[in-house]
KOLGU-613106 format. One record per residue: y, z, x of N, C-alpha, C in turn. Coordinates in steps of 0.001 Angstrom, whole numbers, padded with zeros to 6 digits, always signed. Layout:
% residues N
YZXYZXYZX...
% end
This chain:
% residues 342
+016291+044153-007233+017333+043139-007127+016892+041848-007801+017866+041070-008234+017564+039781-008857+018000+038657-007910+017096+037728-007687+017326+036646-006730+017231+035296-007426+018093+034377-007026+017976+032984-007443+017559+032158-006234+016457+031435-006369+015976+030565-005297+016158+029123-005745+017172+028449-005207+017327+027040-005527+016303+026259-004710+015739+025217-005309+014652+024519-004629+013401+025373-004536+013231+026269-005483+012136+027243-005432+010766+026694-005749+010669+025395-006061+009352+024777-006265+008869+024053-005012+009743+023937-004003+009386+023252-002769+008519+024113-001866+008147+023557-000723+007249+024271+000194+007848+025604+000633+009045+025583+001159+009626+026816+001673+010211+027678+000559+010872+027044-000426+011445+027813-001528+010397+028604-002287+009233+028000-002507+008170+028702-003234+007627+029866-002406+007592+029703-001069+007126+030799-000207+008120+031956-000240+009401+031659-000254+010414+032712-000352+010292+033431-001694+010121+032674-002764+009981+033272-004090+008766+034202-004143+007647+033754-003583+006436+034598-003579+006679+035902-002818+007326+035799-001673+007576+037007-000879+008471+037990-001641+009484+037492-002302+010369+038358-003078+009626+039045-004220+008750+038299-004889+007958+038881-005969+007018+039962-005438+006445+039709-004258+005550+040700-003654+006285+041994-003342+007571+041886-003068+008386+043067-002784+008788+043800-004047+008502+043214-005205+008864+043850-006469+010214+043436-007003+010821+042395-006427+012127+041932-006885+011980+040959-008048+013068+040763-008776+013107+039769-009849+013527+038422-009261+012854+037358-009706+013092+036032-009129+013342+035013-010225+014383+034233-010025+014672+033085-010876+014672+031845-009980+013969+030809-010393+013875+029571-009617+014666+028478-010323+015430+027729-009543+016143+026559-010062+015643+025337-009300+015147+024351-010039+014639+023140-009398+014583+022016-010421+014354+020795-009932+014251+019640-010836+012821+019419-011295+011881+020236-010800+010498+020174-011279+009894+021569-011195+008947+021816-012081+008314+023127-012158+006932+023066-011525+006692+023905-010542+005409+023967-009849+004372+024576-010780+003265+023856-010992+002230+024378-011897+001600+025654-011366+001750+025912-010049+001208+027137-009475+002199+028282-009440+003356+028087-010041+004393+029133-010033+003911+030399-010723+004210+031535-010104+003896+032813-010734+004671+032945-012032+004005+033375-013063+004680+033547-014348+005642+034730-014332+005622+035485-013228+006587+036571-013082+007962+036045-012670+007993+034763-012258+009275+034159-011862+009821+033340-013021+011086+033533-013316+011763+032749-014346+012074+031363-013774+012020+030328-014609+012290+028975-014126+013444+028342-014903+014364+027730-014155+015481+026995-014743+015378+025549-014289+015240+024627-015225+015177+023203-014901+016605+022679-014756+016969+022284-013526+018326+021797-013310+018436+021059-011985+019268+020037-011971+019698+019380-010749+020784+020251-010123+020813+020353-008809+021825+021178-008144+023223+020613-008358+023330+019350-008761+024634+018735-008992+025185+019005-010391+024377+019636-011236+024823+019986-012587+025511+021351-012525+026836+021323-012302+027558+022565-012057+027430+023571-013198+027517+023126-014414+027439+024049-015546+026089+024748-015608+025042+023982-015395+023693+024560-015437+023474+025516-014270+023971+025129-013095+023868+026006-011925+024636+027307-012179+025819+027209-012759+026615+028406-013056+025870+029339-014000+025206+028774-015010+024416+029588-015932+023289+030306-015193+022639+029593-014268+021508+030184-013541+021958+031317-012620+023228+031294-012203+023749+032322-011291+024023+033651-011996+024125+033651-013290+024549+034862-014007+023563+036011-013783+024125+037168-013384+023323+038375-013186+022525+038386-011890+022782+037425-010991+022013+037312-009749+022693+038100-008629+021890+038800-007833+022422+039540-006680+022469+038673-005423+021374+037974-005129+021288+037174-003903+020894+035747-004259+021601+034781-003665+021280+033372-003858+020643+032838-002579+019467+032244-002722+018740+031640-001605+018806+030132-001824+019592+029447-001006+019822+028020-001255+018900+027156-000392+017898+026571-001051+016902+025748-000358+016885+024295-000816+017634+023958-001853+017647+022575-002325+018123+021660-001197+017344+020635-000894+017750+019647+000106+016820+018452+000032+017386+017280+000256+016572+016104+000507+016217+016129+001989+014932+015961+002322+014457+016091+003703+014281+014709+004330+014161+014636+005676+014146+013332+006352+013138+012338+005816+011971+012826+005426+010914+011915+005011+011233+011187+003708+012254+011666+002974+012638+010992+001727+013456+009736+001968+013969+009556+003197+014768+008359+003544+015887+008148+002522+016684+009166+002267+017606+009162+001138+018986+008569+001410+019260+008169+002641+020519+007493+002928+021745+008313+002534+022635+007713+001762+023876+008387+001372+023642+009582+000449+022480+009626-000191+022195+010787-001063+021945+012058-000264+021660+011935+001026+021600+013141+001849+022921+013899+001718+024039+013179+001763+025348+013830+001685+025573+014376+000271+025239+013583-000724+025477+013994-002118+024761+015300-002431+023478+015371-002111+022678+016553-002464+022870+017683-001463+022775+017364-000164+022748+018415+000855+024122+018984+001172+025176+018256+000852+026527+018780+001083+027203+019135-000241+027367+018139-001116+028057+018417-002380+027271+019407-003244+025951+019282-003245+025128+020251-003981+025266+021649-003420+025346+021746-002095+025533+023053-001458+026898+023643-001805+027928+022806-001845+029262+023283-002242+029210+023914-003638+028549+023229-004552+028440+023748-005920+027730+025098-005922+026594+025163-005200+025829+026417-005163+026664+027556-004587+027391+027294-003495+028189+028355-002870+029361+028768-003759+030051+027788-004324+031200+028108-005186+030790+028904-006405+029688+028520-007027+029244+029243-008214+028682+030617-007869+028143+030777-006666+027695+032101-006223+028879+033052-006105+029977+032548-005542+031186+033367-005421+031705+033736-006805+031777+032748-007698+032285+033006-009050+031414+034001-009810+030110+033976-009549+029182+034861-010262+029166+036278-009692+029820+036473-008545+029868+037808-007954+028594+038210-007248+027862+037241-006685+026639+037548-005932+026989+038408-004722+025980+039100-004193+026215+039993-003056+025844+039363-001724+025141+038221-001726+024791+037535-000487+024377+036093-000810+024617+035204+000153+024228+033803+000030+023470+033436+001297+022213+032978+001151+021391+032599+002307+021150+031092+002255+021551+030406+003316+021463+028945+003385+020348+028542+004340+019410+027723+003850+018344+027214+004716+018857+025955+005400+019145+026071+006675+019665+024961+007462+018508+024205+008108+018721+023609+009268+017694+022786+009910+017987+022660+011395+016930+022542+012204+017148+022283+013626+017629+020858+013861+017584+020007+012821+018087+018634+012959+019580+018609+013265+020276+019706+013038+021709+019733+013344+021968+019632+014850+020923+019858+015659+021075+019772+017112+020688+018409+017673+020266+017493+016800+019907+016160+017256+018811+016205+018294+018999+015517+019412+018088+015628+020551+018804+016456+021608+018379+017710+021809+019129+018637+022669+019281+018130+024096+020462+018338+024644+020719+017959+026034+020220+019030+026999+020037+020250+026512+019505+021326+027338+018740+022295+026459+017751+022952+027056+016931+023936+026351+016821+025182+027210+016674+026366+026583+016573+026560+025149+017917+026385+024443+017833+026141+023147+019019+026108+022306+019423+027549+022024+020672+027874+022323+021183+029229+022170+022001+029357+020886+022313+030585+020520+023207+030794+019377+024545+030109+019618+024937+029989+020885+026235+029402+021223+026194+027875+021399+025003+027270+021331+024888+025830+021504+025610+025102+020374+026436+024144+020726+027206+023395+019724+026304+022342+019079+026166+022330+017761+025332+021322+017090+025852+019911+017333+024907+018980+017427+025290+017581+017619+024261+016692+016914+024323+016617+015586+023344+015799+014856+023523+014319+015160+022428+013555+015064+022470+012147+015463+022131+011190+014320+021838+011720+013141+021482+010847+012015+021951+011494+010718+021810+010763+009609+022423+011168+008345+021921+012512+007841+020638+012752+007936+020116+014029+007444+020705+015200+008223+020655+015130+009556+021181+016219+010374+022665+016445+010150+023431+015352+010013+024870+015497+009767+025129+016163+008419+024330+015809+007420+024513+016404+006099+024137+017888+006098+023056+018249+006795+022665+019661+006840+023725+020502+007548+024304+019964+008619+025353+020702+009314+026594+020822+008434+026979+019740+007780+028153+019790+006904+027922+020747+005741+026706+020788+005209+026386+021726+004149+026502+023161+004619+025992+023429+005833+026088+024777+006395+027543+025182+006584+028346+024277+007145+029754+024589+007390+030528+024789+006083+030228+023958+005083+030910+024080+003793+030559+025417+003129+029284+025770+003122+028854+027023+002494+029472+028224+003201+029500+028179+004534+030090+029292+005281+031575+029466+004931+032308+028351+004901+033744+028428+004604+033993+028952+003203+033214+028485+002238+033382+028923+000844+033060+030409+000714+031967+030838+001351+031570+032244+001255+032582+033156+001946+033056+032750+003113+034041+033577+003821+035332+033690+003024+035767+032587+002440+036996+032623+001638+036828+033492+000397+035606+033543-000132+035355+034308-001342+034837+035710-001099+034723+036115+000180+034242+037451+000498+032766+037657+000230+031994+036561+000260+030553+036633+000001+029790+036586+001323+029012+037623+001663+028240+037620+002912+027345+036384+003009+027369+035751+004193+026685+034476+004390+025698+034571+005549+024470+034081+005307+023430+034016+006327+022915+032585+006386+022824+032007+007586+022236+030676+007759+020984+030802+008616+019900+030200+008146+018623+030201+008860+018345+028792+009348+018123+028635+010649+017832+027329+011243+016404+027359+011792+015448+026810+011074+014054+026851+011538+013706+025678+012438+012796+025910+013380+012136+024794+014047+011153+024164+013054+010454+023135+013460+009540+022433+012568+008514+023414+012007+008370+023404+010677+007603+024446+009991+006162+024011+009732+005235+024922+009991+003825+024738+009665+003375+025903+008798+002153+025792+008274+001596+026837+007432+000835+026229+006274-000052+026998+005625-000817+026487+004486+000095+025874+003435-000264+024682+002980+000516+023978+001986+001450+022942+002562+001628+022944+003893+002557+022003+004537+001871+020658+004716+002455+019641+004118+001908+018291+004234+002956+017375+004853+003514+016434+004074+004419+015476+004675+003689+014695+005759+004345+014473+006902+003721+013684+007967+002550+014417+008626+002475+015744+008460+001347+016466+009027+000042+016096+008310+000138+015700+007042-001057+015243+006337-001662+014024+007019-000811+013115+007497-001293+011938+008233-001954+012375+009533-001277+013227+010298-001822+013704+011571-003191+014351+011389-003300+015260+010424-004552+015982+010241-005670+015065+009751-005326+014098+008936-006331+013153+008461-006879+012326+009620-006008+011894+010503-006460+011111+011663-007367+011956+012566-006997+013209+012773-007836+014094+013596-009181+014331+012926-009166+014531+011631-010426+014736+010904-011353+013533+011060-010795+012337+011116-011589+011122+011248-011878+010741+012698-011351+011522+013648-011578+011216+015050-010721+010083+015583-009613+009789+014921-008694+008739+015386-007819+009284+016511-007380+008407+017391-006420+008819+018402-005095+009182+017745-004375+010127+018349-003036+010491+017887-002074+010257+019046-000808+010093+018729+000118+009546+019717+001321+010452+019956+001790+010411+021200+003037+011068+021553+004019+010011+022057+005296+010309+021941+006327+009453+022526+006541+009933+023950+006244+009088+024912+006165+009542+026287+004816+010207+026495+004695+010987+027562+003389+011593+027848+003109+012860+027051+004102+013335+026297+003896+014536+025481+004013+015830+026245+004338+015753+027526+004430+016979+028334+005840+017566+028286+006318+017739+027076+007616+018375+026847+007395+019616+025993+008068+020681+026344+007909+021915+025553+008483+021696+024155+007694+022083+023175+008067+021803+021787+007637+022986+020929+008580+023550+020229+008387+024797+019486+008271+024516+017987+007324+025197+017356+007181+025153+015908+007394+026574+015373+007344+026714+014045+007409+028047+013455+006506+028062+012226+005750+029139+012078+004911+029312+010890+005793+029810+009745+005526+029319+008540+006339+029704+007381+006379+031218+007205+005271+031909+007436+005255+033370+007277+006201+034044+008270+006203+033572+009522+007092+034150+010528+008547+033839+010208+008784+032636+009709+010148+032266+009330+010672+033195+008243+009836+033465+007249+010286+034316+006144+010418+035763+006592+009596+036198+007551+009784+037539+008114+011179+037678+008733+011582+036664+009514+012914+036706+010135+014001+036638+009070+013780+035817+008096+014713+035616+006973+014955+036941+006252+013874+037642+005909+013990+038896+005165+014574+040002+006033+014280+039957+007325+014838+040961+008230+016355+040866+008268+016865+039649+008417+018316+039461+008430+018937+039888+007102+018262+039551+006002+018777+039897+004675+018765+041403+004466+017646+042054+004784+017521+043493+004544+018460+044312+005428+018697+043832+006649+019599+044561+007557+021058+044193+007305+021272+043306+006306+022625+042879+005941+023385+042333+007156+022646+041532+007964+023240+040962+009161+023681+039531+008868+024936+039379+008570+025453+038040+008331+025459+037267+009651+025481+035942+009550+025502+035129+010757+024458+034033+010692+024185+033451+011842+023286+032307+011957+022086+032687+012821+020899+032276+012382+019665+032649+013067+018817+031415+013364+018527+031206+014651+017619+030155+015088+016216+030745+015167+015248+030137+014459+013933+030763+014325+012816+029819+014764+012014+030268+015713+010828+029544+016152+009890+030532+016811+008637+030163+016997+007703+031079+017652+008140+031335+019090+007726+032481+019621+008024+032786+021020+006836+032467+021920+005789+031837+021352+004597+031472+022133+004272+029998+021872+004653+029159+022807+004457+027732+022620+004362+027046+023975+003797+025852+023955+003695+025049+025166+004245+023663+024903+003533+022657+025379+004009+021282+025213+003461+020676+023921+004063+019557+023535+003560+018820+022373+002120+018378+022611+001817+017879+023807+000450+017453+024110-000527+018605+023965-000159+019763+024472-001041+020928+024377-001289+021323+022925-000263+021245+022094-000427+021596+020677-001402+020646+019993-001264+019362+020261-002146+018371+019641-003569+018494+020177-003703+018669+021475-005044+018815+022052-005715+020089+021555-004927+021133+021308-005487+022377+020808-006066+022227+019413-005361+021563+018510-005886+021401+017146-007055+020417+017136-007061+019452+018035-008205+018530+018151-009453+019302+018560-009318+020175+019558-010468+021002+019973-010934+021875+018828-009994+022495+018138-010342+023370+017012-011101+022610+015933-010705+021366+015702-011350+020557+014665-012697+020001+015117-013013+020111+016408-014240+019510+016916-014195+017998+016810-013006+017445+016947-012788+016011+016754-012917+015250+018067-013254+013978+017961-013291+013116+019149-011946+012430+019399-010933+012791+018625-009598+012224+018824-009097+012496+020239-008234+011610+020723-007567+011817+021999-006066+011647+021805-005303+012316+022642-003847+012184+022609-003450+011064+023557-002772+010080+023031-002375+008909+023799-000850+008818+023838-000293+008726+025021+001149+008591+025163+001591+007141+025081+002688+006907+024403+003291+005579+024303+004644+005629+025005+004985+004618+025827+006306+004630+026467+007407+004877+025430+008253+005870+025695+009197+006331+024670+010171+005251+024194+010825+004496+025088+011759+003474+024591+011073+002438+023703+009872+002022+024096+009130+001042+023302+008820+001607+021916+008328+002844+021890+007938+003455+020621+009150+003649+019707+010252+004145+020264+011439+004397+019438+011978+003099+018865+012040+002057+019674+012550+000782+019177+011641+000201+018092+010321+000314+018284+009394-000187+017274+009517+000604+015975+009643+001919+016078+009777+002754+014890+011120+002548+014211+012155+002285+014994+013470+002008+014414+013423+000728+013570+012773-000305+014093+012651-001564+013350+011819-001360+012096+010698-000642+012226+009832-000387+011065+010560+000417+010000+011379+001364+010441+012182+002167+009506+013196+001284+008790+013885+000424+009538+014890-000470+008962+014265-001419+007936+013020-001833+008198+012310-002727+007275+011619-001954+006138+011787-000628+006133+011176+000248+005116+009650+000158+005142+009102+000103+006359+007659-000025+006533+007028+001229+007135+007837+002233+007437+007324+003424+008114+007711+004684+007360+006826+005692+007340+007190+006971+006713+008104+007817+007595+008270+007438+008855+009060+008229+009796+010522+007818+009763+011402+008805+009706+012830+008554+009721+013410+008764+011106+014712+008496+011294+015340+008614+012617+015152+009974+013268+015257+011063+012505+015096+012372+013124+013700+012527+013716+012681+012047+013013+011312+012163+013504+011143+011463+014847+011521+010183+014904+011188+009447+016125+012144+009715+017282+013299+010297+017009+014157+010694+018125+013758+012066+018673+013396+012991+017790+013114+014357+018231+011697+014541+018757+010757+013719+018288+009339+013935+018575+009033+013906+020067+009719+013071+020821+009439+012976+022251+010343+013820+023117+011194+014638+022513+012178+015424+023260+011748+016879+023396+012091+017482+024523+011899+018918+024648+012824+019599+023640+012272+020633+022950+013035+021162+021813+012593+022589+021524+013393+023571+021898+013028+024949+021544+014233+025871+021549+014146+026869+020669+015192+027876+020496+014945+029080+021404+016032+029710+021798+015980+031056+022367+015914+032032+021194+014825+032779+021082+014684+033701+019951+014874+035159+020374+015432+035374+021563+015624+036757+022017+016498+037584+021075+017521+036994+020399+018282+037816+019445+017410+038346+018307+016465+037549+017846+015558+038006+016785+014615+039088+017302+014111+038898+018514+013211+039900+019099+013942+041233+019251+015208+041182+019587+015996+042407+019736+016198+043116+018400+016120+042365+017293+016248+042958+015959+014948+043591+015479+013849+043346+016234+012561+043896+015831+011606+042887+015241+012011+041625+015202+011134+040565+014688+010125+040175+015758+008918+039820+015327+007902+039307+016258+007072+038256+015541+006909+037115+016183+006098+036049+015587+004630+036421+015602+003952+036211+014476+002508+036454+014409+001718+035252+014932+002342+034071+014875+001622+032835+015175+002228+032119+016391+001369+031734+017321+001749+030811+018384+001663+029386+017835+002124+028405+018626+001924+027014+018226+000467+026741+017875-000438+027119+018783-001860+026829+018570-002386+027500+017307-002016+028752+017100-002530+029487+015941-002021+028898+014630-000763+028470+014595-000255+027923+013330-000818+026532+013060-001078+025741+014101-001733+024459+013902-003138+024656+013346-003865+025610+013893-005224+025870+013398-005194+026331+011944-004274+027225+011642-004160+027758+010288-003846+026645+009283-002917+025768+009639-002509+024688+008740-003613+023648+008603-004264+023313+009717-005357+022319+009673-006516+022838+008820-006861+024114+008963-007956+024675+008171-007630+024630+006683-006389+024933+006328-006000+024836+004919-006126+023390+004450-005679+022451+005275-005728+021037+004910-007165+020587+004631-008089+020922+005509-009475+020478+005311-010125+021167+004110-009762+022409+003858-010343+023135+002720-009815+022630+001386-008640+022014+001381-008000+021596+000128-007820+020086+000035-008516+019342+000878-008250+017908+000976-008457+017178-000348-009489+017548-001109-009755+016849-002371-008606+017023-003361-008094+018236-003475-006988+018448-004419-005681+017875-003888-005540+017804-002549-004339+017206-001954-004230+015743-002342-005344+015026-002305-005325+013591-002563-004857+013265-003974-004993+014210-004889-004572+013964-006271-003287+014715-006629-002614+015255-005616-001420+016051-005868-000289+015193-006415+000416+015740-007413+001616+015075-007940+002845+015963-007729+002812+016734-006637+003905+017651-006338+005226+016913-006245+006282+017568-006703+007611+016994-006600+008264+017259-005263+007595+017988-004369+008149+018339-003063+007627+017399-001994+008541+016824-001194+008133+015890-000136+007269+016549+000920+007397+017861+001103+006612+018564+002102+005317+019132+001531+005091+018961+000242+003879+019501-000380+002971+018412-000947+003263+017145-000630+002423+016061-001141+002076+015107-000004+001002+014338-000166+000634+013370+000869+001706+012292+001009+001779+011718+002197+002744+010667+002486+002003+009359+002729+002538+008265+002189+001936+006957+002422+002131+006558+003882+001050+006052+004503+001104+005696+005920+001931+004444+006177+001955+003525+005225+002638+002243+005382+002146+001536+006653+003036+001160+007554+002627+000391+008728+001714+001189+009658+001765+002527+009543+000887+003353+010379-000581+003142+010036-000872+002606+008861-002260+002330+008497-002875+001293+009428-002047+000381+009948-002536-000615+010901-002864+000055+012233-001979+000958+012657-002225+001719+013893-003505+002535+013736-003651+003137+012572-004845+003958+012318-006121+003135+012462-006104+001919+011981-007303+001076+011994-007800+000820+013411-006858+000758+014358-007238+000448+015726-007253+001681+016627-007137+002858+016035-007105+004107+016827-008497+004700+016987
% end
């Protein structure tokens, strides 16, 4: 089969492309930058997702479209979240229908649920995003579904919990660096809230299972073995042999301070980060387990795996010029002051 992976140079898009190549499929990547580590077995198309003509050309002869192009919270993109994550998705879905693709897979986000009022989040839970990124991801999902249904194109939406795994940086690069240096790390509130992550490998296993079984619909994906946020942080600290400690900050104080820092453009954290970080947040994954999926990684195991990759590659990370927000280091900005006194 021939697959088009939009956003295929990003953290998750590149992992999907690699998995497809390992299966022996043909892969075409569409992105605004070319990953120097891209397999030469994958064809590359340089294009913005908003360039309809170029996107239409890239769709020709494609069986399955994997839509991963998105501006993520850490980019602080404001109104461009809607332009890229909604209008870009409309273009991708419409051109997939016109090209006669056999399936469209949309990478959604748990940000569509905002700060959940109850857990676990079920397939039937009504999304309620609370900031621009989450609203755009939900609108993109709804637009793609409507376009695909009207055009008779099978549609799959994947909603991952926060993703970890080798190569994952973004704000995790800051966290791991502080732990490596023995700095204190912080939770909003006491951190004793259940918080679920997902390893990229497990996410793609669920993704491919839904695709291979031709099961259209929406899938919430997270590990089935997790504890609290505090436990996850304390676990990776122990693994690192670090003298770091987990320190809780009163949640209202922390959120208000981070909101002001965000408004002043002094913080790498966006609204989704500081609202969700202190909240209990986990999916019911029993529908996936019933399909035969099983997570290989618990919260603790995926944190260890990601931290070990980070320490082994730290020198090359510091000089990375990746075009992906999740594959490059993030500037600490005002957090550098917190770091100094941690």
